[in-house]
C-alpha positions in Angstrom: 119.2 120.3 133.6 115.9 118.6 134.2 114.5 120.6 131.4 117.1 119.2 128.9 116.3 115.7 130.0 112.7 116.1 129.5 113.2 117.7 126.2 115.4 114.6 125.2 112.7 112.3 126.2 110.1 114.1 124.2 112.3 114.1 121.1 112.9 110.3 121.6 109.1 109.8 122.1 108.5 111.9 119.0 111.1 110.0 117.0 109.7 106.7 118.1 106.2 107.8 117.1 107.4 109.2 113.4 109.2 105.8 112.9 106.3 104.0 113.8 104.2 106.0 111.5 106.7 105.5 108.5 106.7 101.8 109.1 102.9 101.8 109.2 102.6 103.7 106.0 105.2 101.4 104.3 103.1 98.4 105.3 99.9 100.0 104.2 101.2 101.0 100.9 102.6 97.4 100.2 99.2 96.0 101.0 97.5 98.4 98.9 99.8 97.6 96.1 99.2 93.9 96.6 95.4 94.3 96.5 95.3 97.0 93.9 97.7 95.6 91.4 95.7 92.5 90.2 92.8 95.0 89.3 95.0 97.6 87.6 96.7 94.7 85.6 93.3 93.3 84.5 92.2 96.8 83.3 95.4 97.3 81.3 95.6 93.8 79.9 92.0 94.3 78.7 93.1 97.4 76.7 96.3 95.9 75.3 97.2 94.0 72.2 96.0 90.3 72.6 99.4 88.9 71.4 101.2 91.2 74.0 99.0 89.8 76.8 99.5 86.3 75.8 103.3 86.6 75.7 103.5 88.5 79.0 104.6 91.8 77.8 102.1 93.7 79.6 103.2 94.5 83.2 102.9 98.4 84.1 101.0 100.0 81.3 98.9 98.9 78.1 100.9 97.7 75.1 99.4 98.4 71.7 96.3 100.1 73.3 93.2 98.8 71.5 89.6 97.7 72.1 89.8 94.3 70.2 89.0 92.2 73.2 86.0 94.4 74.1 84.8 94.1 70.7 84.9 90.3 70.5 83.3 90.2 73.9 80.4 92.4 73.0 79.8 90.2 69.9 79.6 87.2 72.2 76.0 86.9 72.9 76.1 84.7 76.0 77.8 87.7 77.7 74.7 90.0 77.1 72.4 87.3 78.2 74.4 86.6 81.2 74.6 90.5 82.1 70.9 90.8 81.9 70.2 87.7 83.9 72.7 88.7 86.6 71.3 92.2 86.9 67.7 90.5 87.2 68.9 88.1 89.8 70.8 90.8 91.8 68.0 93.2 91.8 65.2 90.9 92.7 67.4 88.8 95.0 68.7 91.6 97.0 65.2 93.1 97.4 63.8 89.8 98.4 66.7 89.3 100.9 66.1 92.8 102.3 62.4 92.0 102.7 63.2 88.7 104.7 66.0 90.1 106.7 64.9 93.6 108.0 61.4 92.6 109.5 63.1 89.5 111.1 65.9 91.5 112.6 63.3 94.1 113.8 61.2 91.4 115.4 64.2 89.7 117.0 65.3 93.1 118.5 62.2 93.3 120.7 62.9 92.5 124.3 59.4 91.2 124.9 59.0 89.0 121.8 57.4 85.7 122.8 59.6 82.6 122.6 62.6 84.9 121.6 65.2 82.4 122.9 63.7 79.5 121.1 63.7 81.7 117.8 67.2 82.6 118.4 68.3 79.1 118.9 66.5 78.2 115.7 68.3 80.7 113.7 71.6 79.8 115.2 71.2 76.2 114.4 71.0 77.0 110.8 74.2 78.8 110.8 76.1 75.5 111.7 73.9 72.7 110.3 72.4 72.4 106.7 70.6 69.9 104.8 73.4 69.1 102.3 73.6 69.7 98.5 71.8 66.5 97.4 68.7 66.8 99.8 68.5 70.5 98.8 68.5 69.6 95.1 65.9 67.0 95.7 63.7 69.5 97.6 64.1 72.1 94.8 63.2 69.3 92.1 60.0 68.3 94.2 58.9 71.9 94.4 59.3 72.1 90.5 61.8 75.0 90.5 64.5 73.5 88.6 65.6 75.4 85.6 63.5 78.4 86.6 64.6 82.0 87.4 62.9 82.2 90.8 65.2 79.6 92.4 68.2 81.9 91.7 66.2 84.8 93.4 65.2 82.9 96.7 68.2 80.5 97.1 70.2 81.9 99.8 68.0 84.9 100.4 68.1 84.9 104.1 71.6 85.4 105.9 71.4 84.7 109.6 74.6 86.7 110.2 73.2 89.6 108.4 70.1 89.4 110.5 72.1 89.4 113.8 74.0 92.4 112.7 70.8 94.2 111.8 69.2 93.1 115.0 72.2 94.6 116.9 71.8 97.9 115.0 68.1 98.2 115.9 68.7 97.2 119.6 71.6 99.7 120.2 70.6 102.7 118.0 67.0 103.1 118.3 65.8 104.2 121.7 62.8 102.2 123.3 61.3 105.6 124.3 60.6 106.4 120.7 58.6 103.1 120.4 56.7 103.9 123.5 55.9 107.3 122.4 54.5 105.8 119.1 52.6 103.4 120.9 51.1 106.0 123.3 49.8 107.8 120.0 48.2 104.6 119.0 50.8 103.3 116.5 50.9 99.4 116.0 53.9 97.5 115.2 53.7 98.0 111.4 53.5 101.6 111.8 56.6 101.7 114.1 58.4 99.7 111.8 57.7 101.8 108.8 57.8 105.3 110.5 60.5 104.7 113.2 62.6 101.8 112.4 63.3 102.0 108.8 64.1 105.9 108.3 66.6 105.5 111.2 68.2 102.4 109.7 69.6 103.8 106.5 73.3 102.9 107.4 72.6 99.2 108.2 70.1 99.0 105.1 72.8 100.2 102.8 75.4 97.6 104.3 73.0 94.8 103.9 72.1 95.9 100.3 75.8 95.9 99.5 76.3 92.5 101.0 73.5 90.8 99.4 74.0 92.4 95.9 77.6 91.2 96.0 76.5 87.9 97.1 73.8 87.5 94.3 76.2 89.1 91.8 79.0 86.8 92.4 76.9 83.6 92.8 77.4 80.9 90.2 77.2 77.6 92.2 73.3 77.7 92.5 73.0 78.4 88.8 75.3 75.6 88.0 73.2 73.1 90.2 69.7 74.2 89.4 69.6 75.4 85.9 70.6 73.9 82.5 69.2 76.3 80.1 71.7 78.8 78.5 69.2 81.7 78.4 69.2 81.4 82.4 72.9 81.4 82.9 74.1 84.4 85.0 77.2 86.4 84.0 79.4 84.7 86.6 78.6 81.3 85.0 79.5 82.6 81.6 82.6 83.9 83.0 83.4 80.5 84.5 82.9 79.0 80.9 85.4 81.6 79.7 87.9 81.4 82.5 87.9 77.7 83.7 86.6 75.9 80.7 88.5 77.9 78.3 85.7 78.5 75.8 86.9 80.6 73.0 84.4 83.4 72.9 84.8 84.4 69.4 82.4 84.7 66.5 82.3 81.2 64.5 80.7 82.7 61.6 83.4 85.3 61.2 86.1 82.7 61.5 84.3 80.3 59.1 84.1 83.3 56.6 87.9 84.1 56.8 89.1 80.4 56.4 86.6 79.7 53.5 87.9 82.8 51.7 91.5 82.0 52.2 92.3 85.6 53.6 94.2 84.1 56.8 96.4 81.2 57.2 94.8 78.5 59.2 97.7 78.2 61.7 97.9 82.1 62.0 94.3 82.3 62.6 94.4 79.6 65.3 97.1 81.6 67.2 95.2 84.9 66.9 92.2 83.1 68.1 94.0 81.7 71.1 95.5 85.1 71.8 92.2 86.7 71.6 90.5 84.4 73.9 93.3 85.0 76.6 92.9 88.6 76.3 89.1 88.3 76.5 89.3 86.8 79.8 90.7 90.1 81.3 87.9 92.1 79.6 85.3 89.8 80.8 86.6 90.0 84.5 86.6 93.8 84.2 83.2 93.9 82.9 81.9 91.6 85.5 83.6 93.6 88.2 82.7 97.1 87.1 79.1 97.2 88.6 80.2 96.4 92.0 83.2 98.7 91.8 80.8 101.5 90.7 78.4 100.8 93.5 80.7 100.9 96.6 81.6 104.6 96.6 77.9 105.4 96.8 77.4 103.3 100.0 80.9 103.4 101.5 80.0 106.2 104.1 77.1 104.1 105.1 78.9 100.9 105.0 81.7 101.8 107.7 79.2 103.2 110.1 76.5 100.4 109.7 79.2 97.7 109.9 80.9 99.2 113.0 77.6 100.0 115.0 75.8 96.9 113.8 78.6 94.7 115.2 78.5 95.9 118.6 77.4 93.3 121.1 74.1 93.8 122.9 
């Protein structure tokens, strides 16, 4: 009799566990659909007929599969200029950010660092208080960095939160005995940093690389404030022009030739141009997002490990 009761309890417990799993899977799948569908829709809309996209006929699969939107995007010269600029700013900015963050985190992880408390207070102060947009602009102008590439590389190069996370990783995952053994062998701080700290810190370096690369790639506000030359615009600022300012990224010379030759009715041409500009928005969004989407799988295994370990409190 007791065995039957225990079996019933086990079955009830197993049933509750299975029910929880089902509900959990349903919720997770719903969240996945909510997150993934906008990306999926952007992709299928970019490969659909522009008129079908403009009239909301695209929902689950491409309608009238074609590459017209991409053809017009690739003929739009600011896209190529913005792409090249964004690659330059992201590469140089990420390397400079790592150069600033990793050594600072290594130094702050040292328990015997002189004035460590004061340095920590200084870093924490900058997280909550800033100079403001106008004073920063005046300072940049006084340094003669307006309308230059270097300002978009160095602006926002150091993230205090990223430094704190990296410092926690150094403190919790690299034993002091390794540093002591290296010191006995005559190693200085530079050699300990390059020979011990850096090789053992690949996960957190990968996380910081992804954080900074995404930040630089998506940045447009600094470029909007501190640059005015079209040849310095990053891709995100070009994307802003297309999406928000509704600039029609079409070839003006081609349109002028068509209207001059009378091959296309002016009204029909205007409608086609509006539809194409609308469809191009999706292709531009996908083109801008593709590098980060392609980069993430290569650092994903380091990302989870580094983010979790680096977030442990010292």
